[in-house]
C-alpha positions in Angstrom: 0.1 -0.2 0.1 1.6 3.2 -0.9 -0.2 6.7 -1.2 0.6 10.4 -2.4 -0.7 13.4 -2.1 0.1 16.6 -3.3 -1.0 20.1 -1.6 -1.0 23.5 -3.8 -0.4 25.7 -1.0 -2.7 28.9 -1.2 -1.0 31.0 1.7 -4.2 33.4 1.6 -6.4 30.0 2.6 -3.7 28.8 5.4 -3.1 31.9 7.6 0.0 31.0 10.0 -1.4 32.0 13.2 -4.8 29.9 13.0 -3.4 26.9 10.7 0.3 26.6 13.2 -2.4 25.0 15.8 -3.2 22.2 14.0 0.4 21.3 13.3 2.0 18.6 15.0 4.6 19.6 17.5 7.6 18.4 15.4 6.6 20.4 12.6 5.5 23.4 14.6 9.4 23.6 16.1 10.5 23.5 12.4 8.1 26.5 11.6 9.6 28.2 14.4 12.9 28.3 13.3 12.5 29.7 9.9 12.7 33.5 9.2 12.2 33.6 5.8 8.3 34.2 4.8 8.0 32.0 1.9 10.0 29.5 4.1 7.6 29.5 6.2 4.2 29.0 4.3 5.9 25.7 2.7 6.6 24.3 5.8 3.9 25.2 7.1 1.7 23.3 3.8 3.4 20.7 4.3 3.2 20.0 7.9 -0.8 20.3 7.5 -0.7 17.8 4.7 1.3 15.6 6.9 -1.5 16.0 9.3 -4.1 15.7 7.1 -2.9 12.3 5.4 -2.1 11.3 9.0 -5.8 11.5 10.0 -6.9 9.9 7.0 -4.8 6.9 8.4 -6.0 7.0 11.8 -2.5 8.5 13.2 -3.0 11.2 15.7 -0.8 13.9 15.6 1.0 12.9 19.0 2.5 9.9 17.6 6.3 10.2 18.2 8.5 11.3 15.3 12.1 10.7 15.4 14.7 11.8 13.7 17.7 10.2 11.4 21.4 11.1 11.4 20.4 12.7 7.9 17.4 14.0 9.5 14.5 12.0 7.6 11.8 11.7 10.3 10.2 8.4 11.0 7.8 7.0 13.6 9.6 6.3 16.7 7.6 3.6 18.0 6.0 1.5 14.9 7.7 -0.1 11.8 4.8 -0.7 9.8 3.9 2.6 8.8 6.5 4.8 6.3 6.2 8.4 5.4 7.8 11.0 3.3 7.6 14.5 3.1 8.8 17.4 0.6 7.9 20.7 -0.4 9.2 23.5 -3.2 7.6 26.5 -3.7 3.6 26.4 -3.5 4.0 22.6 -3.6 3.8 20.2 -0.8 4.2 16.1 -1.1 3.4 13.4 1.5 3.4 10.0 0.8 2.6 6.8 3.4 3.2 3.5 2.8 3.7 0.1 4.6 6.9 -0.4 3.2 9.7 2.1 2.6 9.3 5.0 0.6 10.3 8.5 -0.6 9.0 11.6 -2.3 10.5 14.8 -3.9 8.8 17.7 -5.7 11.1 20.8 -7.5 10.8 23.7 -10.2 12.5 23.3 -13.3 14.7 26.1 -13.7 18.3 26.6 -15.0 21.2 24.7 -13.3 24.8 24.8 -13.9 25.4 20.9 -15.5 28.3 20.8 -13.3 26.5 19.8 -10.5 25.8 16.5 -12.1 29.2 15.9 -11.3 27.9 14.5 -8.1 25.6 11.8 -10.0 26.6 8.2 -10.9 28.3 8.0 -13.8 25.6 6.3 -15.5 23.4 9.0 -15.2 25.9 11.3 -16.0 26.4 9.6 -19.7 22.0 9.9 -19.8 22.2 13.3 -19.0 25.0 14.0 -21.7 22.9 12.3 -24.2 20.1 14.4 -24.0 19.2 17.4 -26.6 20.5 20.6 -25.3 16.8 22.4 -24.6 15.9 19.6 -22.7 18.7 19.2 -20.1 17.0 20.9 -17.2 14.3 19.0 -17.5 16.6 15.9 -17.5 18.4 17.1 -14.8 15.6 17.5 -12.8 14.1 14.1 -13.4 17.8 12.4 -12.0 17.7 15.0 -9.2 13.7 14.1 -7.8 14.3 10.5 -8.3 17.3 10.7 -6.5 15.8 12.5 -3.7 13.2 9.9 -3.4 15.6 7.3 -3.6 17.4 8.6 -0.4 14.4 9.1 1.5 13.2 5.8 0.5 16.7 4.1 1.8 17.8 6.0 4.0 18.1 4.3 7.4 20.7 5.7 9.8 23.7 5.8 7.3 24.4 8.9 5.3 23.9 8.3 1.0 26.0 10.1 -1.6 24.0 10.8 -5.0 26.8 9.0 -6.4 25.8 5.5 -4.8 22.9 4.1 -7.3 21.7 4.8 -11.0 17.9 5.9 -10.5 17.8 6.4 -14.2 18.2 2.6 -15.7 16.9 0.8 -12.5 17.6 0.4 -8.8 17.4 -2.9 -7.4 14.1 -3.6 -5.3 12.9 -0.1 -5.8 10.7 1.5 -8.6 10.0 5.2 -9.5 6.7 7.5 -10.3 7.1 10.8 -12.1 4.4 13.4 -12.0 4.7 16.8 -14.3 3.1 19.7 -12.2 1.6 23.3 -12.9 4.4 26.0 -13.1 7.3 23.8 -14.4 7.5 21.7 -11.2 8.1 18.1 -10.9 7.8 15.5 -8.4 8.7 11.8 -8.1 8.0 9.1 -5.7 10.2 6.0 -5.0 8.3 2.9 -3.6 9.2 -0.8 -3.5 9.5 -3.1 -6.2 5.8 -5.0 -6.6 3.8 -2.0 -5.5 0.8 -0.4 -7.6 2.4 3.2 -8.0 -0.9 5.3 -7.9 -2.0 8.8 -9.4 -1.4 11.3 -7.0 -4.4 12.4 -4.9 -4.5 16.3 -5.0 -5.6 17.9 -2.0 -7.4 21.6 -2.2 -6.1 24.0 0.8 -10.2 24.6 1.7 -10.6 20.8 2.1 -7.5 20.3 4.1 -8.0 23.3 6.2 -12.2 22.2 7.2 -10.8 18.2 7.8 -7.9 19.2 10.1 -10.5 22.0 12.0 -13.5 19.1 12.6 -10.2 17.2 13.9 -9.2 19.8 16.1 -6.0 21.6 17.5 -2.8 19.1 17.3 -2.7 19.6 21.3 -5.0 20.6 23.7 -5.8 24.1 24.3 -3.9 26.2 26.9 
């Protein structure tokens, strides 16, 4: 079982003062450390989407979450359920699975191809074969797959971007790709044998209504 959810954040629909009360504690702490307004909006949207997805699966916001060495959040007291979060610009993305899973979303924009030197050599060769006008898009196909793979595979070890070829296939893993509006792309990495789903598009109003009905993440003082 793997499910993927995508939210296109509308800052007007998700006012921070009201919406932050709906965040689990670990996401609220992350939000409080941010000072840049767009970063706060993105983090808020991702945190709300996480809680929305968990509520749909009967997971309450007080469920303990811990962080692995590389910063990946996981449930502290259960290994039967896995999740992954990503956000970029107005988009937040969350996947939930009973097996390992990873997601990533990025905006396609001009990038210096020297960064690709960090990739697996087979990925670098594939990228070099792409038409010049399509190289930025090809770069972000690799990047989103790679980030999703790292999130899915990581435990307590740090993984390098050159450790796996995610274009030609990674053992035991498969990838799904999604083209979003405004030149954003996303990828999910899940165990082979899973049926990769179409993403559930979550509307901000529907998210807020569902979470408002669920109530604050913590009791009001």
